[in-house]
C-alpha positions as CSV (number, residue, x, y, z in Angstrom):
1,M,-67.2,-85.2,-77.3
2,S,-69.3,-82.1,-77.5
3,S,-67.3,-79.0,-76.9
4,I,-70.2,-76.8,-75.4
5,Q,-71.6,-78.6,-72.1
6,R,-74.6,-77.9,-69.9
7,L,-73.2,-76.1,-66.3
8,S,-73.8,-78.4,-63.5
9,P,-76.9,-76.8,-61.3
10,R,-74.1,-76.4,-58.7
11,L,-71.3,-74.3,-60.9
12,A,-74.1,-72.3,-62.5
13,N,-75.3,-71.2,-59.0
14,Q,-71.5,-70.5,-58.2
15,I,-71.1,-68.6,-61.0
16,A,-74.5,-66.6,-60.2
17,A,-73.1,-66.1,-56.9
18,G,-70.0,-64.2,-57.6
19,E,-72.4,-61.3,-59.2
20,V,-74.5,-61.8,-55.8
21,V,-72.3,-62.8,-53.1
22,E,-69.7,-60.7,-53.0
23,R,-68.8,-60.5,-49.5
24,P,-70.8,-61.3,-45.9
25,A,-72.6,-58.0,-46.4
26,S,-74.2,-58.4,-49.8
27,V,-75.8,-61.9,-48.1
28,V,-77.3,-59.4,-45.3
29,K,-78.6,-57.3,-47.4
30,E,-80.3,-59.6,-50.2
31,V,-81.7,-61.7,-47.0
32,L,-83.4,-58.5,-45.5
33,E,-84.6,-57.2,-48.8
34,N,-86.6,-60.5,-48.8
35,S,-87.9,-60.0,-44.9
36,L,-89.0,-56.6,-46.4
37,D,-90.7,-57.8,-49.2
38,A,-92.4,-60.3,-47.2
39,G,-93.8,-57.7,-45.1
40,A,-92.1,-57.9,-41.8
41,T,-92.3,-55.6,-38.7
42,R,-89.6,-56.4,-37.0
43,I,-86.5,-58.1,-38.0
44,E,-83.4,-59.8,-36.0
45,V,-79.9,-60.2,-37.1
46,D,-77.1,-62.2,-35.4
47,I,-73.6,-62.1,-36.6
48,E,-70.5,-64.3,-35.5
49,G,-67.2,-63.8,-36.9
50,G,-67.9,-60.5,-38.8
51,G,-70.7,-63.0,-40.8
52,I,-67.8,-65.2,-42.0
53,K,-68.5,-68.3,-39.4
54,L,-72.6,-67.1,-39.1
55,M,-75.0,-65.1,-40.3
56,R,-79.1,-65.1,-39.3
57,V,-81.8,-63.2,-40.3
58,R,-85.2,-63.3,-38.6
59,D,-88.1,-61.6,-39.6
60,N,-92.2,-61.4,-38.2
61,G,-93.1,-61.5,-41.8
62,N,-95.5,-63.5,-44.3
63,G,-93.4,-66.7,-44.0
64,I,-93.5,-69.5,-46.8
65,E,-95.6,-72.4,-47.2
66,K,-93.9,-75.5,-46.8
67,D,-93.9,-76.8,-50.6
68,D,-92.0,-73.6,-51.7
69,L,-88.9,-74.1,-49.3
70,P,-87.5,-75.8,-52.2
71,L,-88.3,-73.5,-54.8
72,A,-87.2,-70.6,-52.8
73,L,-83.9,-72.1,-52.6
74,A,-83.8,-73.0,-56.6
75,R,-82.9,-70.7,-59.3
76,H,-84.8,-68.0,-61.2
77,A,-87.7,-69.0,-58.8
78,T,-89.7,-65.8,-57.7
79,S,-92.8,-65.0,-56.2
80,K,-92.9,-61.5,-57.2
81,I,-92.9,-61.1,-60.6
82,K,-94.3,-63.4,-63.2
83,V,-95.2,-61.4,-66.6
84,L,-93.4,-58.7,-68.3
85,D,-95.6,-56.5,-66.8
86,D,-94.1,-57.4,-63.7
87,L,-90.7,-56.7,-64.4
88,E,-91.6,-53.5,-66.1
89,A,-92.7,-52.0,-62.6
90,V,-91.5,-53.7,-60.0
91,A,-92.4,-52.8,-56.6
92,T,-90.2,-54.9,-54.3
93,L,-86.6,-55.1,-53.5
94,G,-86.2,-58.3,-54.5
95,F,-87.8,-59.9,-57.9
96,R,-84.6,-62.1,-59.7
97,G,-84.8,-65.6,-57.2
98,E,-81.4,-65.5,-57.7
99,A,-80.3,-64.7,-54.3
100,L,-81.2,-68.1,-51.5
101,A,-80.1,-70.2,-54.3
102,S,-76.5,-68.2,-55.3
103,I,-75.8,-68.1,-51.1
104,S,-76.4,-71.7,-50.6
105,S,-74.2,-72.7,-53.4
106,V,-71.8,-71.0,-51.1
107,S,-72.5,-71.6,-48.0
108,R,-74.4,-74.0,-45.5
109,L,-77.6,-72.8,-45.3
110,T,-80.8,-73.5,-43.6
111,L,-84.2,-71.8,-44.0
112,S,-87.0,-72.1,-41.7
113,S,-90.7,-70.8,-42.1
114,N,-94.0,-70.6,-40.9
115,N,-97.0,-68.8,-42.9
116,T,-99.3,-69.4,-40.0
117,D,-100.7,-68.3,-36.9
118,T,-99.4,-71.3,-35.2
119,H,-95.8,-72.5,-34.0
120,S,-95.4,-75.2,-36.4
121,G,-93.1,-74.7,-39.4
122,W,-91.0,-76.2,-42.0
123,L,-87.1,-76.4,-42.1
124,A,-85.1,-76.4,-45.2
125,K,-81.3,-77.2,-45.5
126,T,-78.6,-77.0,-47.9
127,E,-75.1,-77.4,-48.4
128,G,-72.9,-76.0,-51.4
129,R,-71.8,-79.5,-52.3
130,D,-74.9,-80.4,-52.1
131,M,-78.0,-78.7,-53.8
132,A,-81.2,-80.5,-52.9
133,A,-82.5,-79.6,-50.1
134,D,-83.8,-82.0,-46.9
135,I,-87.5,-81.0,-45.5
136,A,-88.0,-81.2,-42.1
137,P,-90.8,-80.1,-39.2
138,T,-89.2,-77.2,-37.1
139,P,-91.3,-74.8,-34.1
140,H,-91.3,-71.8,-35.8
141,P,-93.2,-68.5,-34.8
142,Q,-95.1,-66.9,-38.1
143,G,-92.4,-65.5,-39.8
144,T,-88.7,-66.7,-41.7
145,T,-85.2,-67.6,-40.4
146,V,-82.4,-67.5,-42.8
147,E,-79.1,-68.8,-41.1
148,I,-75.9,-69.1,-43.2
149,R,-72.9,-70.2,-42.5
150,D,-69.5,-71.1,-42.8
151,L,-69.5,-69.0,-46.1
152,F,-67.1,-69.7,-49.2
153,F,-66.0,-73.0,-47.2
154,N,-65.9,-74.7,-50.8
155,T,-65.0,-71.9,-52.8
156,P,-61.9,-71.0,-50.5
157,A,-60.0,-69.1,-53.5
158,R,-62.9,-66.4,-53.0
159,R,-62.4,-66.4,-49.6
160,K,-59.1,-65.1,-49.1
161,F,-60.3,-61.8,-50.7
162,L,-62.7,-61.4,-47.6
163,R,-61.2,-58.4,-45.1
164,T,-60.4,-58.7,-41.5
165,E,-63.7,-59.6,-39.1
166,K,-64.4,-56.0,-37.8
167,T,-64.0,-54.7,-41.7
168,E,-66.6,-57.4,-42.6
169,F,-68.9,-56.4,-39.8
170,N,-68.7,-53.0,-40.3
171,R,-69.9,-53.6,-44.3
172,I,-73.0,-55.4,-42.5
173,D,-73.7,-52.8,-40.5
174,D,-73.8,-50.1,-43.2
175,V,-76.0,-52.1,-45.0
176,I,-78.4,-52.5,-41.8
177,K,-78.6,-48.9,-41.4
178,Q,-79.0,-47.9,-45.0
179,L,-82.2,-50.2,-45.1
180,A,-83.4,-49.0,-41.7
181,L,-83.2,-45.0,-43.2
182,S,-85.9,-46.0,-45.9
183,H,-88.3,-48.4,-43.8
184,F,-89.0,-46.3,-40.6
185,E,-92.3,-48.5,-39.9
186,V,-90.0,-51.5,-39.4
187,T,-87.7,-52.3,-36.3
188,F,-84.5,-53.2,-36.7
189,E,-82.1,-55.4,-34.1
190,L,-78.8,-56.2,-34.7
191,R,-76.2,-58.1,-32.8
192,H,-72.6,-59.1,-33.1
193,N,-70.6,-61.8,-31.2
194,Q,-73.9,-62.1,-28.8
195,R,-73.2,-58.5,-28.4
196,A,-76.6,-56.2,-28.6
197,I,-74.8,-53.2,-31.6
198,H,-77.9,-51.6,-32.6
199,S,-82.3,-51.2,-31.3
200,F,-84.2,-49.1,-34.3
201,R,-87.3,-49.4,-32.9
202,A,-90.5,-48.7,-35.5
203,G,-92.4,-44.9,-35.7
204,T,-93.8,-43.6,-38.7
205,S,-94.2,-40.0,-36.8
206,E,-92.5,-37.2,-37.8
207,A,-90.2,-37.3,-34.3
208,E,-89.6,-41.0,-34.5
209,K,-88.5,-40.3,-38.2
210,N,-86.4,-37.7,-37.0
211,R,-84.8,-40.1,-33.8
212,R,-83.7,-42.8,-36.3
213,V,-82.1,-40.2,-38.9
214,A,-80.3,-38.7,-35.8
215,Q,-79.5,-42.7,-34.5
216,I,-77.8,-43.4,-37.8
217,C,-76.6,-40.0,-38.8
218,G,-75.6,-38.4,-35.9
219,P,-77.6,-35.6,-34.2
220,A,-75.1,-33.3,-35.8
221,F,-76.3,-33.8,-39.2
222,M,-79.9,-33.3,-37.8
223,E,-78.9,-30.2,-36.2
224,N,-77.8,-28.8,-39.5
225,A,-80.6,-30.5,-41.9
226,L,-83.2,-29.2,-43.6
227,A,-86.5,-31.2,-43.9
228,I,-87.6,-30.9,-47.7
229,D,-91.0,-32.8,-49.2
230,I,-91.7,-31.2,-52.8
231,E,-94.2,-33.1,-55.1
232,R,-94.5,-32.3,-58.6
233,H,-95.8,-33.5,-61.4
234,G,-95.9,-37.0,-60.5
235,L,-92.8,-36.8,-58.7
236,R,-91.9,-36.4,-54.8
237,L,-88.5,-35.9,-53.0
238,W,-88.5,-35.1,-49.3
239,G,-86.0,-36.4,-46.6
240,W,-83.4,-34.0,-45.4
241,V,-80.4,-32.3,-46.6
242,A,-77.3,-30.5,-44.8
243,L,-76.7,-26.7,-44.7
244,P,-73.6,-25.7,-47.0
245,T,-71.7,-25.0,-43.7
246,F,-72.0,-28.8,-43.1
247,S,-70.5,-30.2,-45.5
248,R,-67.7,-33.8,-45.5
249,S,-64.5,-33.7,-46.2
250,Q,-65.9,-37.1,-48.1
251,A,-68.9,-38.5,-49.7
252,D,-69.5,-40.5,-47.0
253,L,-72.8,-39.1,-45.0
254,Q,-75.0,-39.3,-48.9
255,H,-78.3,-41.4,-48.7
256,F,-81.0,-41.4,-51.9
257,Y,-83.6,-43.9,-52.5
258,V,-85.9,-44.5,-55.3
259,N,-89.4,-46.1,-54.6
260,G,-87.5,-47.7,-51.1
261,R,-84.3,-48.8,-53.0
262,A,-81.3,-47.1,-52.3
263,I,-79.2,-46.3,-55.3
264,K,-75.8,-44.8,-56.2
265,D,-76.7,-43.0,-59.4
266,R,-74.7,-40.8,-61.7
267,L,-77.9,-38.8,-62.7
268,V,-79.3,-38.0,-59.4
269,S,-75.1,-37.4,-57.9
270,H,-74.7,-35.0,-60.6
271,A,-78.2,-33.2,-59.8
272,V,-77.6,-32.8,-56.3
273,K,-74.4,-31.4,-56.8
274,Q,-75.3,-28.7,-58.9
275,A,-78.0,-27.7,-56.5
276,Y,-74.8,-27.1,-54.1
277,S,-72.6,-25.7,-56.6
278,D,-73.0,-21.7,-55.4
279,V,-72.7,-22.6,-51.5
280,L,-70.4,-25.3,-50.9
281,Y,-66.9,-24.6,-50.6
282,H,-64.3,-26.3,-53.1
283,G,-63.5,-30.1,-52.4
284,R,-66.4,-30.3,-49.9
285,H,-69.3,-32.8,-50.4
286,P,-72.9,-32.4,-49.2
287,A,-74.7,-34.8,-46.9
288,F,-78.0,-36.0,-47.1
289,V,-80.8,-38.5,-46.6
290,L,-83.5,-37.9,-49.5
291,Y,-86.4,-40.2,-51.3
292,L,-87.6,-39.7,-54.3
293,E,-90.9,-41.7,-54.8
294,I,-91.5,-42.5,-59.0
295,D,-94.5,-44.3,-60.8
296,P,-92.4,-47.9,-60.7
297,A,-93.4,-47.6,-64.4
298,T,-90.9,-44.9,-65.6
299,V,-87.5,-46.6,-63.5
300,D,-85.9,-49.3,-64.6
301,V,-84.2,-51.3,-61.4
302,N,-83.0,-54.3,-64.1
303,V,-79.6,-53.1,-65.0
304,H,-77.2,-54.2,-62.5
305,P,-77.3,-57.5,-60.9
306,T,-76.9,-56.3,-57.0
307,K,-79.8,-53.4,-57.7
308,H,-77.3,-50.7,-56.6
309,E,-78.3,-48.4,-60.1
310,V,-81.5,-47.9,-61.8
311,R,-82.4,-46.0,-65.0
312,F,-85.4,-43.7,-65.5
313,R,-87.0,-43.5,-68.6
314,D,-87.5,-39.2,-68.5
315,H,-84.1,-38.7,-67.1
316,R,-83.9,-35.3,-68.0
317,S,-87.0,-34.3,-66.0
318,V,-85.9,-36.3,-63.0
319,H,-82.4,-34.9,-63.2
320,N,-84.1,-31.1,-63.2
321,F,-86.8,-31.8,-60.5
322,I,-84.4,-33.0,-58.1
323,Y,-81.9,-30.2,-58.9
324,S,-84.5,-27.4,-58.7
325,S,-86.1,-28.8,-55.4
326,L,-82.5,-28.8,-53.7
327,H,-81.5,-25.1,-55.4
328,H,-84.7,-23.5,-54.1
329,A,-84.5,-25.0,-50.6
330,L,-81.0,-24.0,-50.1
331,A,-81.8,-21.2,-51.5
332,E,-84.7,-19.9,-48.7
333,V,-82.6,-20.5,-45.9
334,R,-82.4,-16.9,-44.6
335,P,-80.7,-15.9,-41.2
336,Q,-84.1,-15.5,-39.8
337,N,-84.3,-19.3,-40.7
338,Q,-81.3,-20.5,-39.0
339,E,-81.8,-18.1,-35.7
340,A,-85.3,-20.0,-35.3
341,D,-83.3,-23.0,-34.5
342,V,-81.3,-21.1,-31.6
343,V,-81.0,-23.8,-28.7
344,E,-81.9,-22.6,-25.3
345,T,-79.7,-23.2,-22.5
346,N,-80.6,-23.2,-18.3
347,V,-79.0,-20.3,-17.5
348,S,-80.8,-17.9,-14.5
349,E,-82.0,-14.6,-15.3
350,A,-80.4,-13.2,-12.2
351,D,-76.6,-14.3,-13.6
352,M,-77.3,-13.2,-16.9
353,P,-75.3,-10.1,-17.7
354,L,-76.9,-6.6,-18.4
355,V,-77.1,-6.3,-21.9
356,T,-79.2,-4.1,-24.2
357,A,-80.7,-4.7,-28.2
358,A,-79.0,-1.4,-28.8
359,P,-75.9,-1.2,-30.7
360,T,-73.6,1.7,-29.2
361,V,-70.7,3.5,-30.4
362,Q,-67.4,3.0,-28.8
363,A,-66.4,5.4,-26.3
364,A,-62.8,5.4,-27.8
365,M,-63.9,6.3,-30.8
366,P,-61.8,9.5,-32.5
367,L,-64.2,12.0,-31.7
368,A,-61.9,14.9,-34.7
369,N,-62.6,12.5,-37.0
370,P,-66.2,11.6,-37.5
371,R,-67.6,8.9,-39.6
372,P,-68.9,10.0,-43.1
373,S,-72.8,10.3,-43.2
374,F,-74.3,7.3,-45.1
375,E,-75.6,9.2,-48.0
376,N,-72.0,10.2,-49.0
377,S,-70.3,6.6,-48.7
378,S,-68.9,5.7,-51.5
379,F,-69.8,2.0,-50.5
380,N,-73.6,3.0,-50.2
381,S,-73.7,2.5,-54.1
382,S,-73.1,-1.5,-53.7
383,F,-76.2,-2.0,-50.5
384,S,-79.6,-1.9,-51.2
385,S,-82.0,1.1,-51.3
386,P,-83.9,2.3,-48.3
387,Q,-87.3,0.9,-49.2
388,H,-85.8,-2.4,-48.4
389,E,-85.6,-1.5,-44.8
390,S,-88.3,-1.7,-42.1
391,P,-89.6,1.2,-40.5
392,Q,-87.5,0.6,-37.2
393,V,-84.2,0.0,-39.3
394,K,-85.0,3.3,-41.4
395,E,-85.3,5.2,-38.3
396,A,-82.1,3.5,-36.7
397,L,-80.0,4.0,-39.7
398,G,-81.0,7.5,-39.0
399,F,-80.1,8.0,-36.2
400,Y,-76.3,6.1,-36.8
401,Q,-76.1,8.9,-39.6
402,A,-76.8,11.7,-37.3
403,S,-74.8,10.2,-34.1
404,A,-71.9,10.3,-37.0
405,E,-72.8,14.0,-38.0
406,H,-72.4,14.7,-34.4
407,A,-69.4,12.8,-32.9
408,E,-68.3,15.2,-30.7
409,T,-71.4,15.0,-28.7
410,L,-71.7,11.3,-28.8
411,A,-70.9,9.0,-25.5
412,A,-72.6,5.8,-25.7
413,P,-76.1,6.3,-27.5
414,S,-78.9,3.6,-27.6
415,M,-81.4,2.8,-30.0
416,P,-84.7,4.3,-29.7
417,A,-87.1,3.6,-27.3
418,E,-89.4,2.5,-30.0
419,A,-86.7,-0.2,-32.2
420,S,-85.9,-1.8,-28.6
421,A,-89.4,-2.0,-27.4
422,S,-89.7,-5.5,-28.4
423,D,-87.1,-8.4,-29.1
424,E,-89.2,-9.1,-32.1
425,E,-88.6,-6.3,-33.7
426,I,-85.3,-6.7,-33.5
427,P,-83.6,-8.3,-37.4
428,P,-82.4,-11.8,-37.1
429,L,-78.8,-10.7,-37.4
430,G,-79.0,-8.0,-35.2
431,Y,-77.2,-4.2,-34.9
432,A,-74.2,-3.5,-35.8
433,I,-72.0,-2.3,-32.5
434,A,-68.6,-2.6,-33.9
435,Q,-66.0,-3.5,-36.8
436,L,-63.1,-6.3,-35.8
437,K,-59.9,-5.8,-37.8
438,G,-61.4,-4.0,-40.6
439,I,-62.5,-7.5,-41.3
440,Y,-65.4,-8.3,-39.1
441,I,-68.7,-6.8,-38.2
442,L,-69.9,-7.3,-34.8
443,A,-74.0,-7.1,-34.3
444,E,-75.7,-7.7,-31.6
445,N,-79.8,-9.0,-32.1
446,K,-81.9,-10.6,-29.8
447,E,-80.1,-14.2,-29.2
448,G,-76.6,-12.8,-28.5
449,L,-73.4,-12.2,-30.9
450,I,-73.7,-12.0,-34.5
451,V,-69.8,-12.4,-36.4
452,V,-70.2,-11.4,-40.2
453,D,-67.0,-11.8,-42.5
454,M,-67.8,-8.6,-44.3
455,H,-66.1,-9.4,-47.3
456,A,-67.7,-12.5,-47.9
457,A,-71.2,-11.7,-47.4
458,H,-71.4,-8.4,-49.4
459,E,-69.5,-10.7,-51.7
460,R,-72.6,-13.0,-52.2
461,V,-74.9,-10.2,-51.7
462,T,-73.5,-8.6,-55.1
463,Y,-73.7,-11.9,-56.5
464,E,-77.3,-12.9,-56.1
465,R,-78.0,-9.3,-57.4
466,M,-75.8,-9.7,-60.7
467,K,-77.4,-12.9,-61.0
468,A,-80.7,-11.8,-61.3
469,G,-80.0,-8.9,-63.0
470,F,-78.2,-10.9,-65.8
471,A,-81.5,-13.5,-65.7
472,E,-84.1,-10.4,-65.9
473,N,-82.7,-8.0,-68.4
474,G,-78.7,-8.3,-68.7
475,I,-76.1,-6.3,-66.6
476,Q,-76.5,-2.9,-66.9
477,S,-73.3,-1.0,-67.8
478,Q,-71.9,2.4,-67.9
479,P,-69.6,3.7,-70.0
480,L,-65.6,4.5,-68.3
481,L,-65.1,8.5,-69.1
482,V,-61.5,7.9,-70.0
483,P,-61.4,4.5,-71.8
484,L,-58.9,2.0,-70.3
485,T,-56.4,0.6,-72.4
486,I,-54.8,-3.1,-71.2
487,A,-51.7,-4.4,-72.3
488,M,-52.4,-8.0,-73.2
489,S,-50.7,-10.9,-75.3
490,E,-52.0,-11.8,-78.7
491,K,-53.3,-15.1,-76.8
492,E,-55.9,-13.0,-74.7
493,I,-56.5,-10.4,-77.4
494,A,-57.7,-13.3,-79.9
495,S,-59.8,-14.6,-77.2
496,A,-61.2,-11.5,-76.2
497,E,-62.0,-10.7,-79.9
498,T,-64.0,-14.4,-80.3
499,H,-66.0,-13.9,-77.5
500,T,-67.4,-10.1,-77.7
501,D,-71.0,-11.4,-77.1
502,I,-69.8,-12.8,-74.1
503,F,-68.3,-10.0,-72.7
504,S,-71.2,-7.8,-74.0
505,Q,-73.8,-10.2,-71.9
506,L,-71.6,-9.1,-69.4
507,G,-71.7,-5.8,-69.2
508,F,-68.2,-5.0,-70.6
509,A,-67.7,-3.2,-74.3
510,V,-63.9,-4.2,-75.6
511,E,-62.5,-4.1,-78.5
512,S,-58.7,-4.9,-79.8
513,V,-56.9,-1.1,-80.6
514,G,-53.9,-3.2,-81.8
515,P,-52.1,-7.3,-81.8
516,E,-51.5,-6.7,-78.0
517,S,-53.4,-4.1,-76.6
518,L,-57.5,-3.9,-75.6
519,L,-59.8,-1.3,-75.1
520,V,-62.2,-1.2,-72.3
521,R,-65.2,1.4,-73.2
522,Q,-67.8,0.4,-70.3
523,I,-68.1,-2.2,-67.4
524,P,-71.0,-3.4,-65.2
525,V,-73.1,-0.2,-62.9
526,V,-72.0,-2.5,-60.3
527,L,-68.7,-2.8,-60.3
528,Q,-67.6,1.1,-60.7
529,K,-65.8,1.2,-58.1
530,A,-63.3,-2.5,-59.0
531,N,-60.3,-2.5,-60.4
532,V,-61.2,-2.3,-63.9
533,E,-57.7,-3.7,-65.4
534,Q,-57.6,-6.8,-63.0
535,L,-61.3,-7.6,-63.6
536,V,-61.3,-7.3,-67.4
537,R,-58.0,-9.8,-67.0
538,D,-60.1,-12.3,-64.6
539,V,-62.6,-12.9,-66.5
540,L,-60.7,-13.2,-69.7
541,S,-59.3,-16.0,-67.8
542,D,-62.1,-17.7,-66.7
543,I,-63.3,-17.4,-70.9
544,I,-60.0,-18.8,-71.9
545,E,-60.6,-21.9,-69.2
546,Y,-64.1,-22.8,-70.3
547,G,-63.1,-22.8,-73.9
548,A,-65.8,-23.0,-76.3
549,S,-68.8,-20.3,-76.1
550,D,-71.4,-23.1,-75.2
551,R,-69.3,-24.6,-72.5
552,I,-69.1,-20.6,-71.1
553,Q,-72.7,-20.1,-71.2
554,Q,-72.5,-23.0,-68.8
555,H,-70.4,-21.4,-66.9
556,I,-71.8,-18.1,-66.6
557,N,-72.4,-18.2,-62.8
558,E,-68.8,-18.6,-61.9
559,L,-67.7,-15.3,-64.5
560,L,-70.4,-13.6,-62.3
561,S,-69.2,-14.6,-58.6
562,T,-65.3,-14.0,-59.9
563,M,-67.0,-10.3,-60.8
564,A,-68.7,-9.9,-58.0
565,C,-65.7,-10.8,-55.5
566,H,-64.2,-7.7,-57.8
567,G,-67.1,-5.4,-56.8
568,S,-67.2,-6.7,-53.1
569,V,-65.9,-4.6,-49.9
570,R,-62.0,-5.2,-49.4
571,A,-60.8,-6.1,-46.0
572,N,-59.6,-3.5,-44.1
573,R,-62.1,-1.3,-45.2
574,K,-63.3,1.3,-42.2
575,L,-66.9,0.9,-42.8
576,T,-69.8,3.3,-40.4
577,L,-72.5,1.3,-38.2
578,P,-75.0,2.9,-41.2
579,E,-72.9,0.9,-43.6
580,M,-72.4,-2.2,-41.4
581,N,-76.4,-2.2,-40.7
582,A,-77.1,-2.1,-44.3
583,L,-75.1,-4.9,-45.4
584,L,-76.9,-6.9,-42.4
585,R,-80.2,-5.9,-44.0
586,D,-79.2,-7.3,-47.4
587,M,-77.9,-10.5,-45.7
588,E,-81.2,-10.8,-44.3
589,V,-83.4,-10.5,-47.6
590,T,-80.4,-12.3,-50.0
591,E,-80.7,-15.6,-51.3
592,R,-77.7,-18.6,-49.9
593,S,-76.2,-15.5,-47.8
594,G,-75.0,-18.0,-45.5
595,Q,-72.3,-19.0,-47.6
596,C,-69.6,-16.9,-49.5
597,N,-69.4,-17.4,-53.5
598,H,-66.9,-20.0,-52.6
599,G,-69.1,-22.1,-49.9
600,R,-67.5,-20.4,-46.9
601,P,-69.6,-19.2,-44.1
602,T,-70.4,-15.7,-44.1
603,W,-71.6,-15.4,-40.5
604,M,-71.2,-16.8,-37.5
605,H,-73.9,-16.4,-34.1
606,F,-73.0,-17.0,-30.6
607,S,-76.1,-17.3,-28.1
608,L,-76.0,-15.7,-24.9
609,A,-75.8,-18.4,-23.3
610,E,-72.9,-19.6,-25.1
611,I,-71.0,-16.9,-23.6
612,D,-71.9,-17.3,-20.1
613,K,-70.2,-20.9,-20.5
614,W,-67.0,-19.4,-22.1
615,F,-66.7,-17.3,-18.9
616,M,-68.9,-19.7,-16.3
617,R,-71.9,-18.0,-14.8
618,G,-74.3,-19.0,-13.4
619,Q,-72.2,-22.1,-12.7
């Protein structure tokens, strides 16, 4: 007797089912994809017992002819590809021709369909133990209904691996939401145990798309999301990306589609992670709903049985396109963009407290100790020069300086009339009115109160300035009047000698003057007020951590971030009002100023309506 035998059709299908039919959710996914490929604009899904007892999917698609019904339940039978060229440019969600055959081999399946505008259709019925399909007439509108009962009834070992009814239904719910996010033109209805769960109405306008995304991802996501649409070199990326401040503790709100197909791809994940690397707090995950449109011939979707993965022909270009698109979109988020979305609430004008757009100097300020002028402040060197300021801001800063120099005559000065004549002239982050505990800047803009973490904000400003300088001409440095000698270990000295070129790129001039002594001759100009010894130690620590020179080059931004932290104003540093305003103006023109280098928020906004609610004004 031959030791090699041909598998029976039933056993072959049951083996194939192990790849395709993992749980009820995978069954629903395969059937829904067939409905979408058939051009359905309305799909109804009925589930009982978490899908183990019943799964029914009804659509209004093209339908299946009577003679094709048995073929629809046969292995390797499909209407979606005919030749190799079709496989190399797949434009449909399903194409393998195995789904229904695999499902029918482990369940009791009924397939009803009608491809005409009459109500007369045909029904094909199979059970796992009998692969032959019985065909009979049945009343049915145009479209197809697939009914699956008693999943894994003939493979009890696999049924034992299923979870609770609630868990299995939640998986089905996730599948439907995932497909609903990529097919806005289709209505999806979901019921579980005869109870309506979801009704996602079809709609292709921007407002209707926004509504569906909010339904699935939550209103908070849409309130904190940026809409993007970028097209370049035959690639298009569009959708929604959440602001870094809306990060998640886990990667549970990440949806990425390639030509309408939901995928999980390392290349995509890496590109997104890199785009958020400068603005995301460590251990947090970004949230996004993104769609990549690409020539089907340049992407292989036939690399995984469940079609969750794809392979790009030019993976480097795709990675760079995704990264650069998101990187620039996040970089362009400025305070003025975020302030445009402030939600107004109904509070009557009569109930609002009297406020002015002008910053004020606290009357309790010690008159005998006036604040230093702006020009003479050592803090000034870290901020932008006056050419970045609007005429109104320049005048305001001049007013503040004069106020500080003549503090004995001050009580509660107001902003010059020219600067307060119109709310439109007030900058997005407003004007500083006070400093809280030496940590926070309190500012007033036309909407209400702005609270700024001054160290976090200045750190981002310094960091972005250093990155720009490094990219253009390298970091400018200046010699120390007295070179500094630092005691270090032999390992640290050896690493410093090995990477003197890296130090040079970063604006340092260092050399060993003994087995355990490092001489610092030069430091970056922007860090002239930093603690040089601690700065050099921290930079060297990063260099040792990143190891080889090529890896260090990949982590230049991390090194610059460490340096920027040393060059930023520290907590408990008393600032003058002009210094505070200079920082606010710098934040308004600095990329990614909403987060510090570590991803924490740099400022928060409280509208006047919100503050009124705290005190129950107008209620």
